[in-house]
N, C-alpha and C positions, 0 to 999 in steps of 0.2 A: 451358063446359070442353071441349077436343080428345079425338078420342078416337084411344088408339095404333094406330098403324098397320104393320102388319109389312112391310117392306121388303126383300126378297132379291134376291139375282141368282144368275145363273147361267152359269157360266163351265166350258171346256174346254180346257186346253191347246192353242193351237197356231189356234187358232178365233178367230169375232168371234162374241158370243151377245147376248143382248138384258138388258137390265136390267131386272126388272119385279118386282110384288107378287104375293104369295102363291104364292110358291115352297117347299117343306119346306125344313127344316133341314136334313133328311137329303140332298135334293140338294144344297143349298149346300152341305156340308160332303164332298161326293164331288168338287167346282168347286175345292174347295182353298182355301174363303174360307167367314169365319161371320158370323153376325150377333151381336156381342155385347150389343146394347140397340138397341131404337127408340124413339124420343121425341116429342109430339106440341110444336109451338112456337102458343104464345097467338096469331098471327096475327090481324089484324080484314080482312077483307073490303077485296080491292086492297092489303091491306099488305106487303109481300116483303123479303127477307134483304136488306140489300147486304151486310155482310161478316161472317166468322167470326174469331175471333183466339184462339190457342192460346196459354195462359199459366200454364206448371207443368201444376197439375191440373186444369183450370180451362177449359170454351168461352164465349168472349164473343159473343153472337149480337146484333149491331146491326140493327134493320130500317131501311127508308126514312123512316119514321115518329119515328125519333130514339127508338124504345124499346130497352132495351137488356137483353138477359138471362141469366143464367150460369147456368152448369149444370156438374155435377159430370163432368167426360170420361170418367171409370172407369165408371161408373152412368148417367147419364145424367139422374138426376135435378137439381131447380131448387134450385139457392142462393137466387138473388135476380133480382129485375129492378125495374126503373125508367126511366121517361123521362128521358133525361138533358137532352133538347134540342127545342126547336121546330123542325118537319118544317124539310128543304130547312138548316140551318142546322151549318154543321160539325161533328162531331165525331172527337176525333184514334182513334186505334189506343190499346186501352189498356194500362198498363202496371203493375206490379207488386216489392213485395218485401216478404219474407215473408209475411203475412196480408192484408197493405193491396193493393187495385190502385187503380186513378189513371183518369181518363178527364178530358183536357180538354174541353168544351160550350160552343160559343159563348163566353162570358168568364168563364167558370167553371171551379173543380178540385173534380173531383168524387172523394171517396175514398169505398170503401167497404170493410166487413172482411169476408172472406171466412170467418173461422172464427162470427162471429157471423151470421155471411149478410145484413148490413144495410148501410146510406147511413149512413157517421158524419160528411158531411159537404161544404157548398159552399162554396167558396171564392171571392168573385169578384177578377177578376183585371186587375190593368191597365192591361197590353197583350196584345196581341194575338198567339196561341201559333202560330209555323209548323211545329210537329212536334208529337208525342207526348211526354210527361213521361218523366223517368230518377227515380229514387227507391233511396237506400240508408238507414240504420240514424236519419243524423240529415240527409240536406238531401233537398230534391227540386228537381231542376233543369229548368225550361224553357224551351226556346228560343226566343226572342222573333222576331215579327217587327221589330223594328226591330236586327234581326242580334246580338245579343246573348243569348250565356247567361247568364239569371237566378236565381241560386241561393238558396233559400227554407229558414228552421230548418224540419225536418220537421212540428216538434210547435204551433210559432207560426205559421206561415203566413211570417213578417215576411222580407222580403228583406232578405240577408246581403251580399251582393256581386252581381258581375257583371261579364263578360268579353267579347271581342269575339276573333274572328278579324283578321293580320295584317293580311288581304286586304279585312277587313270586309266578309264577303259573308256571307248568308243559311246561319242553321244549319239542316240537314238532317236529323238523327240526333242522338239522345245514348243513352248507354252507361253506368251508374252501377254500382261496384264501393264496397266499404268505403276503398280507401285514393284510387283516383282517379274520374275519370269522363273519358269520351269521347266526343266529339261529332266533327262531319264536316258541311261546308261546301260550298256551292253553285259557292264559288272551288275546290274540290279537295284543300282542306287536313282532314285528321283528326289532330287534335290529342288528345293525353291530359293533362288538367293534377291537380294533391293535389286529392282529394277536398273539402279543408275551405276553399283558399286558391287564388288566381290563378297559381299558381307551375305552368306548365309541364314536364309531366315527357320528353316528347318529340312531332315533330308528323313527320308524312309526309306532304308534295304531288304527289299526283294531277296529270296532264298538263291533267287535264279535271273539271269537275264532279264532284261525288257528290252527286246528287239523290235515289238513291234512299235507304232506313234499309240502314245495313253489317248484317250477322249476325256472331256470333260463334259459336264452337266449341271446343274443349280449346285453352283461351289463343291463340286466333287472331281476328285480323280480316278478313274478305272484304268486299271494299268493289266495287261496279260503278262503272263512271264512264263520263261520256259519251266520253271520250276513245276508247270502244271497247275497253276494256284490266277485263277481270278482276283483281287485287291481293289477295292473299294477305300477311296483317301481321303481326309478332310482339306481343301486345296488351301485352309488358314493354316491350320495348325498341325499336319504333316501326320496326324493319327489314323491309323486303321477304324473302320466306322462298324464296319462287321465285327463280330465275332469272331468268325471265320472266315479265312479268307475262300470264294469259293472253287471245289476241287473238281477239275475236269479229268484225269486223269489221261492228259494227250499235253505234249509241248506247244506253247499257245504262242505262235508265230504272227498271228495275225489279230487288226486291233479290234478290239470292243465296239461295238453299237450301242452309242446309251442315248436313253431319251429320259424327261422326269418320270416313269416307270419303272421302265424296265428297262434290263443292257442283256443285249443280243453277242452270243460269243460263240465264234466258231474254234471249235476241236479238232485237228486230223485224225480220222477214222474214227472221230465218234458222231461231230455234227452239230447241228446249230442249237446251241442252248439257251432260254430264254428263261432269264432271271430276274424274280422280282427286286427291284435297284432298295427300297427301304430295307426288307429280310435278309438279303440274301440269298432267298432259299430259290431252287429251281420250280420253273414254273411249266414247263417244255420241253422236251427234250426232239430236234427234228432230225434223224438221222442221216438222211439224204442233203440235210441242209446247207447251205453253202455262205447267204449273206444276208440280211435284210434288204428291202427294199426301200418299205416305209410304214408305217404305222399309223392310224387312225384308230383310236380311242381304247377298247379291250382288241382290237383286230390288226395282227402283224401277218404283212407281207413279206414272205421270203422267197429267195431265190434258190431252187437246187439243182444238183448235179447233173442231173435228166431235162434242163431248162423249162421247168417247168415254177410257175408261180403258184404257192402255197400260201392262202389264207387261215391264218392259226387262229384263233380262242383264246388270248392269254388267262380269263376269269375262270373258263372250263378245261382250258387244258388240252382242248381237242381242235381238230383241223376242222377245218369247216368248206373249204371246196379244193379244188385245183386247177388252175387252169395253162394249159400246153401253150408255152411260153419258146416254141421250136423257131422262128422264125427270127428272136432275139439275138443280137449281136453284141450286145454292151449294155452297160446299165450301172446303178451308180444306187451307194446306203445315200438315204435318205432321213437323219433325224429329226429333223425342225416340226415337218409336218406330212400330211397325208397324201402330199405328192408322187408319184412313182414317175420315174426317169427310162427310158428304153430305148435301146437302139434296133430298130432293122432295115440294116444294110445301113445305108446313108441317112434315114428319115431318122429325126427322134422324135419321141410323143413324151407327152405329159397326161397322165391317167389320175383321175380321181375320184372317190368313191363318190355317188352322187349322194347328193341330199337328201334325209328322207321327209 
Protein backbone atom coordinates (compact mmCIF):
# COMPACT_ATOMS: atom_id res chain seq x y z
CA UNK A 1 0.00 0.00 0.00
CA UNK A 2 1.14 3.50 -0.77
CA UNK A 3 0.92 6.31 1.76
CA UNK A 4 -1.10 9.41 1.08
CA UNK A 5 1.04 12.43 0.21
CA UNK A 6 -0.12 15.94 0.92
CA UNK A 7 0.44 17.99 -2.23
CA UNK A 8 -0.05 21.74 -2.27
CA UNK A 9 0.79 24.77 -4.26
CA UNK A 10 1.52 28.33 -3.33
CA UNK A 11 0.30 31.10 -5.59
CA UNK A 12 0.07 34.86 -5.37
CA UNK A 13 -1.66 36.74 -8.17
CA UNK A 14 0.49 38.38 -10.88
CA UNK A 15 3.61 36.41 -9.87
CA UNK A 16 5.25 33.05 -10.50
CA UNK A 17 5.51 30.56 -7.65
CA UNK A 18 6.75 27.04 -7.13
CA UNK A 19 4.47 24.01 -6.76
CA UNK A 20 5.66 22.06 -3.72
CA UNK A 21 4.52 19.58 -1.11
CA UNK A 22 4.08 20.28 2.57
CA UNK A 23 2.61 23.80 2.38
CA UNK A 24 -0.19 24.38 4.85
CA UNK A 25 -3.81 24.59 3.81
CA UNK A 26 -3.88 28.07 5.30
CA UNK A 27 -1.30 29.27 2.78
CA UNK A 28 -3.16 27.49 -0.01
CA UNK A 29 -6.33 29.34 0.90
CA UNK A 30 -4.47 32.66 0.93
CA UNK A 31 -3.25 31.82 -2.56
CA UNK A 32 -6.79 31.39 -3.87
CA UNK A 33 -6.60 27.61 -4.36
CA UNK A 34 -7.33 24.69 -2.08
CA UNK A 35 -6.73 20.95 -2.14
CA UNK A 36 -9.92 18.93 -1.98
CA UNK A 37 -8.25 15.54 -1.80
CA UNK A 38 -5.01 13.70 -2.50
CA UNK A 39 -4.77 9.98 -3.25
CA UNK A 40 -1.78 7.71 -3.81
CA UNK A 41 -2.14 5.47 -6.88
CA UNK A 42 -0.52 2.05 -6.40
CA UNK A 43 2.08 2.19 -9.17
CA UNK A 44 4.81 -0.41 -9.34
CA UNK A 45 8.45 0.57 -9.52
CA UNK A 46 9.15 2.05 -12.94
CA UNK A 47 5.45 2.26 -13.82
CA UNK A 48 4.18 5.60 -15.11
CA UNK A 49 0.80 7.11 -15.86
CA UNK A 50 0.12 7.22 -19.58
CA UNK A 51 -3.27 8.97 -19.65
CA UNK A 52 -5.98 10.36 -17.36
CA UNK A 53 -9.55 10.63 -18.62
CA UNK A 54 -12.65 12.15 -17.05
CA UNK A 55 -16.05 10.55 -17.61
CA UNK A 56 -18.90 11.86 -15.48
CA UNK A 57 -18.02 11.46 -11.82
CA UNK A 58 -15.00 9.25 -12.47
CA UNK A 59 -11.30 9.53 -13.25
CA UNK A 60 -9.73 6.76 -15.33
CA UNK A 61 -5.98 6.49 -14.88
CA UNK A 62 -4.16 4.27 -17.38
CA UNK A 63 -0.54 3.29 -16.80
CA UNK A 64 2.14 2.34 -19.31
CA UNK A 65 1.68 -1.25 -18.15
CA UNK A 66 -1.97 -1.02 -19.23
CA UNK A 67 -3.30 -1.15 -15.69
CA UNK A 68 -6.47 0.91 -15.30
CA UNK A 69 -7.50 2.66 -12.08
CA UNK A 70 -10.97 4.16 -11.66
CA UNK A 71 -11.39 6.83 -8.96
CA UNK A 72 -14.38 8.82 -7.77
CA UNK A 73 -13.30 12.28 -8.92
CA UNK A 74 -15.23 14.01 -6.15
CA UNK A 75 -13.64 12.09 -3.28
CA UNK A 76 -10.52 10.44 -4.71
CA UNK A 77 -11.68 7.05 -3.47
CA UNK A 78 -10.89 3.97 -5.55
CA UNK A 79 -13.80 2.39 -7.42
CA UNK A 80 -12.04 -0.47 -9.20
CA UNK A 81 -8.80 -1.36 -10.94
CA UNK A 82 -7.80 -3.98 -13.49
CA UNK A 83 -5.19 -5.03 -16.01
CA UNK A 84 -6.86 -4.31 -19.35
CA UNK A 85 -4.12 -5.45 -21.76
CA UNK A 86 -0.54 -6.57 -22.00
CA UNK A 87 2.03 -3.75 -21.87
CA UNK A 88 2.50 -1.83 -25.15
CA UNK A 89 -0.77 -3.09 -26.59
CA UNK A 90 -3.28 -0.43 -27.74
CA UNK A 91 -5.95 0.69 -25.28
CA UNK A 92 -8.67 3.17 -26.23
CA UNK A 93 -9.92 6.05 -24.15
CA UNK A 94 -12.89 4.91 -22.03
CA UNK A 95 -16.49 5.67 -22.94
CA UNK A 96 -19.59 5.39 -20.82
CA UNK A 97 -23.35 5.11 -20.72
CA UNK A 98 -25.34 5.32 -17.48
CA UNK A 99 -23.39 3.20 -14.98
CA UNK A 100 -21.43 1.28 -17.61
CA UNK A 101 -17.89 2.10 -18.77
CA UNK A 102 -16.31 0.56 -21.86
CA UNK A 103 -12.67 0.19 -22.88
CA UNK A 104 -11.36 -1.37 -26.07
CA UNK A 105 -8.06 -3.11 -25.24
CA UNK A 106 -6.16 -5.29 -27.71
CA UNK A 107 -9.01 -7.26 -29.33
CA UNK A 108 -11.37 -7.09 -26.35
CA UNK A 109 -14.31 -4.88 -25.44
CA UNK A 110 -14.20 -4.65 -21.66
CA UNK A 111 -17.28 -3.50 -19.73
CA UNK A 112 -17.22 -2.21 -16.14
CA UNK A 113 -20.15 -1.48 -13.86
CA UNK A 114 -19.23 1.69 -11.95
CA UNK A 115 -22.01 1.21 -9.38
CA UNK A 116 -21.04 -2.37 -8.59
CA UNK A 117 -17.38 -1.36 -9.00
CA UNK A 118 -16.47 -4.45 -10.93
CA UNK A 119 -15.68 -5.78 -14.38
CA UNK A 120 -18.77 -7.24 -16.07
CA UNK A 121 -17.44 -8.77 -19.29
CA UNK A 122 -14.62 -9.11 -21.82
CA UNK A 123 -15.87 -9.72 -25.31
CA UNK A 124 -13.51 -10.79 -28.08
CA UNK A 125 -13.78 -8.55 -31.13
CA UNK A 126 -13.32 -10.00 -34.60
CA UNK A 127 -12.16 -6.71 -36.13
CA UNK A 128 -9.48 -4.33 -34.83
CA UNK A 129 -10.89 -1.03 -33.58
CA UNK A 130 -9.54 2.37 -34.61
CA UNK A 131 -11.05 4.64 -31.92
CA UNK A 132 -12.98 4.62 -28.65
CA UNK A 133 -16.40 2.97 -28.58
CA UNK A 134 -19.68 4.75 -27.89
CA UNK A 135 -22.87 3.39 -26.36
CA UNK A 136 -26.50 4.13 -25.54
CA UNK A 137 -29.21 2.03 -23.93
CA UNK A 138 -29.65 -0.36 -26.86
CA UNK A 139 -26.41 -0.32 -28.86
CA UNK A 140 -22.61 -0.22 -28.76
CA UNK A 141 -20.82 1.48 -31.66
CA UNK A 142 -17.31 0.36 -32.64
CA UNK A 143 -15.20 2.21 -35.24
CA UNK A 144 -13.36 -0.57 -37.03
CA UNK A 145 -10.04 -0.41 -38.80
CA UNK A 146 -11.95 -1.76 -41.81
CA UNK A 147 -13.36 1.81 -42.11
CA UNK A 148 -16.79 0.67 -40.99
CA UNK A 149 -18.85 1.57 -37.94
CA UNK A 150 -19.99 -1.69 -36.38
CA UNK A 151 -23.25 -1.58 -34.42
CA UNK A 152 -23.68 -4.19 -31.69
CA UNK A 153 -26.62 -5.13 -29.50
CA UNK A 154 -25.73 -3.79 -26.03
CA UNK A 155 -27.11 -6.88 -24.29
CA UNK A 156 -25.98 -9.77 -26.47
CA UNK A 157 -22.97 -8.21 -28.18
CA UNK A 158 -24.16 -9.50 -31.55
CA UNK A 159 -23.44 -7.31 -34.54
CA UNK A 160 -26.65 -5.91 -36.02
CA UNK A 161 -25.34 -3.88 -38.95
CA UNK A 162 -22.39 -1.79 -40.13
CA UNK A 163 -22.00 1.43 -42.12
CA UNK A 164 -19.32 3.32 -44.00
CA UNK A 165 -18.86 6.93 -45.02
CA UNK A 166 -19.35 7.82 -48.68
CA UNK A 167 -15.62 8.47 -49.04
CA UNK A 168 -14.84 5.12 -47.35
CA UNK A 169 -12.28 6.74 -45.06
CA UNK A 170 -11.29 5.72 -41.53
CA UNK A 171 -13.71 6.52 -38.71
CA UNK A 172 -11.80 8.53 -36.11
CA UNK A 173 -14.39 9.20 -33.39
CA UNK A 174 -18.01 8.43 -32.52
CA UNK A 175 -20.58 9.76 -30.06
CA UNK A 176 -23.97 8.24 -29.27
CA UNK A 177 -27.30 9.63 -28.07
CA UNK A 178 -30.49 7.62 -27.58
CA UNK A 179 -31.98 8.42 -30.99
CA UNK A 180 -28.86 9.16 -33.06
CA UNK A 181 -25.17 8.47 -33.42
CA UNK A 182 -22.55 10.83 -34.86
CA UNK A 183 -19.15 9.89 -36.24
CA UNK A 184 -16.24 11.69 -37.91
CA UNK A 185 -13.83 10.46 -40.56
CA UNK A 186 -10.27 10.99 -41.71
CA UNK A 187 -11.76 12.16 -45.00
CA UNK A 188 -13.37 15.17 -43.31
CA UNK A 189 -16.98 13.98 -42.99
CA UNK A 190 -19.10 14.29 -39.87
CA UNK A 191 -22.18 12.09 -40.21
CA UNK A 192 -25.24 11.80 -38.00
CA UNK A 193 -27.46 8.76 -38.50
CA UNK A 194 -30.32 7.09 -36.70
CA UNK A 195 -29.24 5.08 -33.67
CA UNK A 196 -31.07 1.94 -34.77
CA UNK A 197 -30.53 1.90 -38.52
CA UNK A 198 -28.03 3.05 -41.18
CA UNK A 199 -30.24 5.99 -42.16
CA UNK A 200 -28.38 9.28 -42.45
CA UNK A 201 -29.91 12.33 -40.74
CA UNK A 202 -27.30 14.86 -41.88
CA UNK A 203 -23.72 15.15 -43.09
CA UNK A 204 -21.18 17.95 -42.72
CA UNK A 205 -18.08 18.03 -44.89
CA UNK A 206 -14.86 19.76 -43.85
CA UNK A 207 -12.10 20.42 -46.36
CA UNK A 208 -9.54 18.43 -44.37
CA UNK A 209 -9.68 15.25 -42.33
CA UNK A 210 -11.06 15.08 -38.78
CA UNK A 211 -8.39 12.98 -37.11
CA UNK A 212 -8.84 14.12 -33.50
CA UNK A 213 -12.01 13.22 -31.59
CA UNK A 214 -14.62 15.96 -31.82
CA UNK A 215 -16.06 17.60 -28.70
CA UNK A 216 -19.68 18.26 -27.73
CA UNK A 217 -21.17 20.97 -25.53
CA UNK A 218 -24.69 22.42 -25.25
CA UNK A 219 -26.04 20.60 -28.35
CA UNK A 220 -23.12 21.70 -30.51
CA UNK A 221 -20.22 19.78 -32.01
CA UNK A 222 -16.72 21.25 -32.23
CA UNK A 223 -14.44 19.58 -34.76
CA UNK A 224 -10.75 20.33 -35.35
CA UNK A 225 -9.72 19.70 -38.94
CA UNK A 226 -6.45 19.14 -40.70
CA UNK A 227 -7.49 21.99 -43.00
CA UNK A 228 -6.39 24.31 -40.09
CA UNK A 229 -9.98 25.23 -39.16
CA UNK A 230 -12.09 24.66 -36.06
CA UNK A 231 -15.78 24.13 -36.89
CA UNK A 232 -18.87 24.58 -34.73
CA UNK A 233 -21.81 22.46 -35.94
CA UNK A 234 -25.41 22.29 -34.76
CA UNK A 235 -25.86 18.73 -33.46
CA UNK A 236 -29.48 18.59 -34.64
CA UNK A 237 -29.24 20.07 -38.13
CA UNK A 238 -25.60 19.52 -39.08
CA UNK A 239 -25.33 23.18 -40.13
CA UNK A 240 -22.29 25.35 -39.47
CA UNK A 241 -23.04 27.78 -36.64
CA UNK A 242 -20.26 30.34 -36.94
CA UNK A 243 -20.27 32.63 -39.98
CA UNK A 244 -16.77 31.35 -40.69
CA UNK A 245 -14.79 28.50 -39.12
CA UNK A 246 -12.05 29.59 -36.73
CA UNK A 247 -8.79 29.63 -38.69
CA UNK A 248 -5.59 28.72 -36.80
CA UNK A 249 -3.04 28.55 -39.62
CA UNK A 250 -1.86 25.16 -38.40
CA UNK A 251 -2.94 21.60 -39.14
CA UNK A 252 -5.15 20.54 -36.21
CA UNK A 253 -4.61 17.07 -34.79
CA UNK A 254 -5.70 17.70 -31.19
CA UNK A 255 -9.25 17.64 -29.83
CA UNK A 256 -10.90 20.93 -28.89
CA UNK A 257 -11.87 21.51 -25.25
CA UNK A 258 -15.35 22.97 -25.16
CA UNK A 259 -17.16 24.52 -22.20
CA UNK A 260 -20.47 26.38 -22.22
CA UNK A 261 -18.79 29.69 -23.04
CA UNK A 262 -15.34 29.01 -24.46
CA UNK A 263 -13.52 26.62 -26.78
CA UNK A 264 -9.80 25.95 -26.28
CA UNK A 265 -7.84 24.65 -29.25
CA UNK A 266 -4.19 23.69 -29.39
CA UNK A 267 -2.47 24.36 -32.71
CA UNK A 268 1.05 23.11 -33.37
CA UNK A 269 3.68 25.88 -33.53
CA UNK A 270 1.00 28.39 -32.51
CA UNK A 271 0.00 27.54 -28.94
CA UNK A 272 -3.47 27.33 -27.43
CA UNK A 273 -6.32 29.55 -28.57
CA UNK A 274 -9.30 30.58 -26.45
CA UNK A 275 -12.33 31.18 -28.69
CA UNK A 276 -15.69 32.65 -27.75
CA UNK A 277 -18.16 29.79 -28.21
CA UNK A 278 -20.97 32.07 -29.37
CA UNK A 279 -19.19 34.34 -31.85
CA UNK A 280 -16.29 32.15 -32.91
CA UNK A 281 -13.92 35.06 -32.29
CA UNK A 282 -10.49 34.76 -30.69
CA UNK A 283 -10.25 35.80 -27.05
CA UNK A 284 -6.53 35.20 -26.64
CA UNK A 285 -3.58 33.10 -27.79
CA UNK A 286 -1.03 31.66 -25.35
CA UNK A 287 2.02 30.69 -27.46
CA UNK A 288 3.44 28.26 -24.87
CA UNK A 289 0.05 26.82 -23.94
CA UNK A 290 -0.65 23.13 -24.52
CA UNK A 291 -3.95 22.17 -22.89
CA UNK A 292 -6.78 23.25 -20.64
CA UNK A 293 -6.73 22.09 -17.03
CA UNK A 294 -10.07 23.60 -15.97
CA UNK A 295 -12.19 26.72 -16.20
CA UNK A 296 -13.66 28.73 -13.33
CA UNK A 297 -15.99 31.49 -14.50
CA UNK A 298 -13.91 33.77 -16.69
CA UNK A 299 -10.63 32.24 -15.48
CA UNK A 300 -8.97 29.46 -17.46
CA UNK A 301 -6.15 27.33 -16.08
CA UNK A 302 -3.77 26.27 -18.86
CA UNK A 303 -0.85 23.82 -18.79
CA UNK A 304 2.06 25.08 -20.89
CA UNK A 305 5.02 23.34 -22.49
CA UNK A 306 7.31 24.42 -19.64
CA UNK A 307 5.18 22.62 -17.04
CA UNK A 308 3.62 25.81 -15.77
CA UNK A 309 -0.02 26.36 -14.93
CA UNK A 310 -1.01 29.70 -16.43
CA UNK A 311 -4.21 31.37 -15.21
CA UNK A 312 -5.81 33.44 -17.98
CA UNK A 313 -8.65 35.96 -17.73
CA UNK A 314 -10.98 35.25 -20.67
CA UNK A 315 -12.86 38.53 -20.37
CA UNK A 316 -9.79 40.75 -20.19
CA UNK A 317 -7.74 38.49 -22.49
CA UNK A 318 -4.67 38.64 -20.27
CA UNK A 319 -2.55 36.52 -17.98
CA UNK A 320 -3.43 36.58 -14.28
CA UNK A 321 -0.55 34.55 -12.85
CA UNK A 322 1.76 31.60 -13.48
CA UNK A 323 2.39 28.62 -11.20
CA UNK A 324 5.47 26.41 -11.54
CA UNK A 325 4.10 22.87 -11.89
CA UNK A 326 7.55 21.29 -12.39
CA UNK A 327 6.81 18.13 -10.33
CA UNK A 328 3.58 17.39 -12.24
CA UNK A 329 3.93 14.17 -14.24
CA UNK A 330 0.39 13.83 -15.62
CA UNK A 331 -2.81 15.84 -15.85
CA UNK A 332 -6.14 15.88 -17.64
CA UNK A 333 -8.44 18.44 -19.23
CA UNK A 334 -11.66 19.10 -17.31
CA UNK A 335 -14.43 20.93 -19.17
CA UNK A 336 -17.21 20.13 -16.67
CA UNK A 337 -16.26 22.22 -13.64
CA UNK A 338 -13.40 24.06 -11.92
CA UNK A 339 -11.60 21.01 -10.49
CA UNK A 340 -7.95 20.63 -11.53
CA UNK A 341 -6.54 17.09 -11.54
CA UNK A 342 -2.77 16.63 -11.51
CA UNK A 343 -0.32 13.88 -10.65
CA UNK A 344 3.02 14.23 -8.87
CA UNK A 345 4.66 10.83 -9.20
CA UNK A 346 2.27 8.37 -7.57
CA UNK A 347 0.01 10.99 -6.03
CA UNK A 348 -3.06 12.42 -7.72
CA UNK A 349 -4.61 15.60 -6.36
CA UNK A 350 -7.82 17.52 -6.89
CA UNK A 351 -7.35 21.28 -6.53
CA UNK A 352 -10.05 23.95 -6.79
CA UNK A 353 -10.26 27.72 -6.55
CA UNK A 354 -11.21 28.69 -3.01
CA UNK A 355 -14.69 30.09 -2.46
CA UNK A 356 -14.67 33.89 -2.12
